[in-house]
N, C-alpha and C positions, 0 to 999 in steps of 0.2 A: 504492500500499500503505500502511494508516494504521498508526500505535502499535498502536491497540487490535488490529488483526490481529496483529501481530507479536508482541505480548506472549503469545499464544496458539502462537506456536512455542516448540521446545525450544532449548536453548541450540548444540547441532549443527546444528538446521535452521536458527537464525539463521548461525552462521559462514556455512553453507554459501551462503545468500542472498546474503550480504554478500560472499562472495567471487564470484558469479555477478554482482551488481549494478556492483561496481568493473570488472571484465571489457570489460562493457557499456559502461561509462561511459570506459573507456578507447577502445575501438572507435571509439565515437561521436568522443570528442576527437580522434581520428586523422584520420578522416572527415573531419570540420570544417575542419580544418588543409589539406585537399585540396578543399573547395567540394562535397560532395557529401551534406552535409547541409540538408533542406530544413526540419524541425519542429528548429529550433534550441532550443526551449522546453524537450525533451526533457532537453539539459543538465542543467539547473535542478533538473527533476523528481528527475535518477537522482542527484544530489549530497545534496537531499533525502531522498530514501531511504533513501540509505546512513549519512546523520546519525542518522536514525531508526532502524537497526539497530544502529549502535555504543551508541548510546542505551540503546535496551534491553537490550543482552548487556550495560553497563555495570551497568546496576540489577539485572540479574538475578545477576550475579558480585558484585555487594554486599549482595544479600538473601541468600546462601547462607548463607555464613560465619554471618551474624545468627540463620538459623532451625535450625541444629544446636547 
């Protein structure tokens, strides 16, 4: 998921996606600890997605008062 795609989401959708992605990351970390993960690169991808979601959410929250 790219930042350009994320910017098209509403703030509520971003929050929902952020929660879902963090849950996926948690599950993947737990599976990694038990040795059940074959694609370890997914951890990095999910971490980057979380960062993108948080960044865009922050940008939108700062832009909202300025627009008002």
